[in-house]
N, C-alpha and C positions, 0 to 999 in steps of 0.2 A: 600599477594594479588598478583595474576598473573599480568603480564604486560598487561595493558589495551590498546586495539587498539582504538585510538582516532577517533571519528566520525568527518569527515570534513564537515562543513556546506557549503551551496551553495553560489556562487556569486550572488549579488543582483543588479548588474548593467548590462545594455545591454538588448538585446532581449532574455529573459530568457526561454530557452527551455531545461533546464538541471535538473529541480527538479520535473517535472511532475505535476506542479500546473495547475489550471485553469487559462488561460491567461487573461481573463477578470474578473474584480472585480464584486461584487454583483451589481445588477441593481439599478438604482436610486430610484425606488419605495421601494425596500427592505432597502436600506440605509436610506431613509426617515423614514421608520417605526422604524428602530433601533434608529435613532436620537430622535424620539418622545418618545420612551419607556425608554431610558437610564436615562432621568431626574427623573424618578419615582423609580429608584432602591435604595434600602436601603444599601448604601455603608458602613454604620456603623454596619451592621449586617453580620454574617457569611452566606454564601450561603447554599442552600438546600443540605445537605450532601448526600441525596439519589437521587437527580436530578429527582424527580418524574415526573414532567411535560415533561422534556426533554426525559426521557426514554419512556414515554407514546407516544410521537410523533414519536420517532425512531422505537419503536416496531410496531406501526401501519404501518409505511413505509415498514418494512420487513415482515409484516403479521405474527408476533410472539407475544407471551405474554410479558407483561412488566417484568414478573419474569424471562424472558430469557435474559434480557439485563442489563449490568452494564456500567455506563458512566465513562470516565476518561479523563485525560489531554493529549489528542491525543492518537492514537493507540500505539505510541512508549512507552508511560508511562505504558500502559497495558501490552505490551510485556515484559517490564522490571519487572513488577509485577508478571507475570506468571513465568518467569525464576527464579526470586527470591523465589517464592513460591514452585516450584517443584525441583529446583536444588540447591545443596549446594556444598561445596568444594569436589572435587573428582568425582562428578556425571557428566554425559555426555549428551550433547545436540547434536542431529543429524540434520543437515540442508543440503541444496543443494549448489553446486558450479557451477555457481555463484548464489548469493542471496543477500538480503539486509544486508548491513554491520553493522547495529545496533545490529544484533544478536551477532556479535563478541564482540561488546562493552559491552553488558550486561553480557555475559558469563565471561568476564574479571573482571567485578565488583563483581561477586559472586564466583569467584575462581572455576568456573565450566570448564569442558573440552568441546572442540568444535570439532566435526567431520563434514566433508563436503563430501557429496556424489557427485561425478562428473557427470554432465549431458552432453548430446550431444550438438552440436554447436547451435541448435535451442532451447535448454532448455528442451527438452524432456528426459524422462528416463523410464526404465522398472520398474514398481511398484513391481513386484515379486522379482526382484534382489535387489531393495531398501529395501524391508522387510527382505530378507536374510542378507543383510549387517547390518541392525539394530539389528537383533537377534544375529548375530555372534559377534558384538561389545558390546552387553549388554547395549544399550543406555537407558537412563532414561527419555528422552523426545524427541519428534520430532517437528520441527518447520520449516515451509517454506512459502514463499509468493506464492499466487495463484490468479490471474495470476502472473507469476514469474517476479521479478525485478532483472536483466534488460532485459530478453529475451522476455517477453510477453507471454510465453508458459502457457497454461491452462491444468491442470490435471482435467479430467472429474469427476463428482460425482460418477460414477460407479467405477472408479479407486480408488477414495478416500474411498469408502466403503470397498474395498479389503484391503486397508491399515488399516482402523479402526478395521476391524474384526480380522486381524492377529496380530495387535499390541494392543490388547484390555486391556493390563495391564499397559500401560503407556499413559500419556497425549499426544495427537496429536493436535498441535496448527497450524491453517491455517490463515495466514495473508492475508486478503482480501481487502487490501488498494485500489485495482483497480477493484473490483468486479462489479461495476456499468457499466463498459465498456465491460464486459465479457458475454458470452451466458448463463452461469448458475452460481449459488452460492451454497455452501455447507450448508447454513443456514437451508435448508429444511431437513437436516439430524440430527439436534441437539437433537431431542427427541428419535432418534433411537440408538444413541451411547453415552455412559456415558463418554467416553474419548475424545470427540470432543470439542475443544475450537476454536472460530473464532473471530479474531479482525477485526474491521471496522473503518473507519474514514470519517470525513466530509472535510478533507483537499484537496482531489483531485476532485471528481465529484461535490462537493458543494461549491467550492471556499472559503473554510474557513481554509486554511493553517495557517493563522495568528491568528486564534482564539483558535487553539489547542483543538479540540473536537474529541474524539474517543470512541469506544464501544467494549465491550466483549459480545459475543453472545454464549450461551451454555444452557444446561438444568438447571432447577430451582435449583436443589441441588448444582450444581457446582457454579452457580452465588452466592448463599448464602455463600458458603465457601470462595470464592475469595473476596467477599465484605468485609468480616471480616479482611482480610489482606490489604485491600486498604487504602491509606492515607486518613485521615479525611479531608473533604472540598477540595477534590482534584481538583474540577472544579469550577472556580470562577463564580460569579453571572453574570458578563458581557458576558462571553463566553456562559453560559447557555441560557441567553436571546437571544443572536445573533443566536445561533443554533436553538432555538425554532421558531424564526421568519423565518429563512431560510427554515426550513422544512415545513412551510406553503405554500411554493412556489415550490413544487417539480416538477410541470409540466413545469415550466420555465427551470429547470435544466435538465429535461428529453430531452427537445429540444436541449439544449447545448450538452448533451451526444451523442445524435443521430448524430449531426453535426460532432462531433469529430470522432465518429466511421466511418462515411461516408468518411471523409478525410483520416483517417488511412487506410481503406481498399483500397481506390484509390491509395494511395502512395505505399502500399504493392504490388499492381498489376501493377505498372508502369513498362514499358519495358526497363529498363536500362541494358546495357551490362556490365558496369564497376562498378555498385553499386548494392549490394545485400541487400535488405530490408526484414527482417525476418517476418514471420507471427506473429501476436500479437493479444491478447485479452485484451489489456490494452490501456491507452491513450498515449502510446509511442511506438517507434519501435527501435529494435536493427539494426544497419547498419554497413556493411562492405564495403570497397572500395579498389581499387588497390593502391591508393596513399593517405594515411591519411594526410600526411603533406600538400599536395595541397588542400585537402578538408578543413582542418582546416584553411588554409590561406584564403579561400573563406568566411568561417564563421567569421574570425577576421575582414576581410574587411567590412563585413556587420553588425558587432557588434552583432553577434549571439553567444550565449553561449549554448553549448551542454555538456552532461555528458561524460567526457573522463575517461578512465581507464588505469592507469599506467601499461605499459608492455603488454597491450592487443591490438589486431588488429581491434577493433570495437569501436563504440560509441553509446550512447543512445540519442534519439531525442524525445522530447515531441511534441505531435500533438497540435499545438496552435490554435489561431483563424484564420479566413479566410485570413487576411492580412499576418500573419506570415507564414501560409501554402503556400501562393502564393510566398513569398520570398524564402522559402526552395525549392520549385519546380524550381524556377528560378536558384538557386544556383546549384541544382542537374543537371539541363539541361545544364548549362554552363560548369560544371565539365565534364559531359559526352562528350561534344563536343571537349574538350581540352585534354582529357586523351587518 
């Protein structure tokens, strides 16, 4: 087995703006509905292996057929399932640099090779050059987050079409963990391309990081094949129930999402001279500043936890609730005055 790159879990104390979670918990009305339903669950029975009702609810949300959706224990588990299904020892996965570190972890567990295509400082890259790189290196699978984690860069559907057409002999997996915050999603392409696989999650936009509920979206043939390889009873009855109740309240979450997008765009367009905030289509922003040490000192003083990257000159900041956003603006304003 290859040396596995351990995934570092996130700090759980302080003002948590490091893991791109929804800052506020489920509303009291949703929590009350969950409390009322949980007493009627048959804990002595195995859960629905096919997650029928949950898939019905999620497919309706995406405006796709239930046959286009597979449920799993968070999108991380589905990503691991896909890597294990398509890649074996000696095969090669192509991703971006930077991107989500769990790809490194799963490649290590399956003895697969990992190639990283370097992107520009803002996360952008030329699709045609990316395709040539993939062909030259004879890669067996492509996987990247879109919007990108940690830059927030979004590859458009037109660019994704170019990639899918030219790489039509290998699976192309797009991790859409932050798609609800973006201007478009590749889910509308699933019936046009047999090699397209999309992972989604309820962890970010729907405040269910603790419930671990994710999905694979693809054409019906692909879903049937991947379902055969999935772990039986992969999603427990409690998480299925919580997710189904949450998805009944999508309008409430749409309002939260719009609020986050508004604050994100306002922060991006702030006129700081010593702080550079990159454009983003996610619920976070990549930030550079002249003096990281001083900025981190402000965060520490206010008990704010952000995502730091060892050896890098930037950090990633989740767009939190109104109170957290006001605190970040105050920190940035104070930093700007003193640098």
